N, C-alpha and C positions, 0 to 999 in steps of 0.2 A: 500602663498606672499615672494615674497623677500627679503629679507632685503637690504634698501639704503646702499648704498657705501658712504664711506668720501670722499672726493681728500684728495690727500695731503696737499697742502696750512692749507687745514679746521680742518684735523687733525691735523699739526705742531702749527696753533693758537690756536686747545682747551688745546696742551700740555703747550704750549706755558704760554698762559693767568690763565691755571691749576696752574700753578707752581708760578705764581704771587698771586693770591688769596689764595695758600698755604702758602704764607709768609706774605701774610696781617694778615689771621689767627694767625698765630703762632705769629705775632712784638705785633697784639692786645694783644692778651692774654696776653703776660708776661708784655706788657705797662700798662692792668690792673694790675696785679700779682705785679707789682713792686708800681705803688700807690696807692693800697691795704693795702700797706706793709707784703704781706700777703711772697714773695720773699723780705730777706733783705738782704741791701749791704756788704757782708761778703768782708773782707778785699782782697783775690783775685780774690772778680768781680768789686771791684775798679780800686784796678791794669791792670786787663785786661779792662777794661773799658777806664779808662787813656792811655792806650799803645792802643789797639785794636782804639780808638774813633780818635786820635790823626793823626794815620796813618792814616784812614780812612776819617778824615774830608780833609788833606791835599792831597786827593788822589783821594779825590771829585773834587776838584777845579785843580788838575793838567788835570784830567783827561778832564774836563771841558775844559780845554786852549788845548785842543790838538786835542780833537773834534772842534772846531775853527783854530785848525791853520790849520790839518789835511785835505782834500778835499775827500782823498779816505775813510777815519775813519767817517768822515761827511755822506757818502755817505751809511752806509752800519749799522749808529745806529742811534737812536731816540735823536733829541735833546730836549724835553720835557720830555723822563726819565731824561737827567743832569740836567737840569735847574729846575724839582723840586727837586732835593737833593741838591741846594746851599745850603738853608737856612736851613737847617738842620745842614748842614758841619761846619756853621758858626755862626751858635749858640753852636753847640759842640764843635768847635776849640775857639770859648770863656769860656764855663767853662769849659773845659781840662786845658786851660790857668789857669784860678782861680784856678782848684783842685791841680795843679800840685806848683802853687807858696804857698796855703797855705797848700803842703804835706795832702791834707784831708785823706790818707788813715792811718795816725797817730793817727787820732784827731773824734773822734766818734760824735762829736756835729753838722759833717754836714750829719749825715746819711740820713737825712730826707731830704734834700736838694737834692742831688744826688739819693735819689731813686725816687722824684718828677722831676728830671733835665731825669733821663734814662727810668721812664714808663713815659713822654713828647716826648723824640725824640723815641721810639720805639714806641706808638701810631701816630705820622705825618709820620712813614716810612710805617704804617699802614693804614692808609689813602692814600698815595701817589702809593703804591703797587694796594691797590684795583682802586684807580681810573685807572692805568699802566691797570689792567685784564682786561675793557671793553674798556679802549682806544683800545690800539692792538689788541683788536678783531676789531673792527673799522675798523685801519691802524696800518695793519701790520707792525714788526721792519721792514725797508727797509734790513739788512741781510737776515730776513728770507724771503722776495719776490726774493734774486738775489739766494738763494739756490733752492727755486722752480723752478727760471729760469733755472737754469743750469742740474735740475734732468729731467725737461720737454727734454732740449737740447739734453740730454743724451738717453733718451728714446726712442725720436721721431724716428731715423734711426733705432733702432731696430721693431721697428711697420712698417716699408715700405716692 
């Protein structure tokens, strides 16, 4: 009995959806561990989250505006991916501003709030990536379809 070979688009969708599912699982586990207090927020983790979260939140808004402003970029990306990350970017930016003002890394009074914030954000990311995993299986990212079309066009002259 012959094994059925997967076409290139199905392979690409499987890899992409698999990566999204892996990220969803990692974020879910980390989020739960932060919420349960298994991972405690040490000073270096707080600084990493404050700097990385602030930059990541700002980048999320810039990336969204860039996609809206650039037809070429909009054609290659999925707008729903960017829209789903905006709420977490807004909340994260708000909490990061609060933590920067209070200089939380030097106060342990807010450790439980910090852990709850980080755990919640990670669980939200997990849900977003889980949704995207299934969504992009049915509706592949336009850039993925474009690459598949280029590969088909490149291979078609060879088959003649």
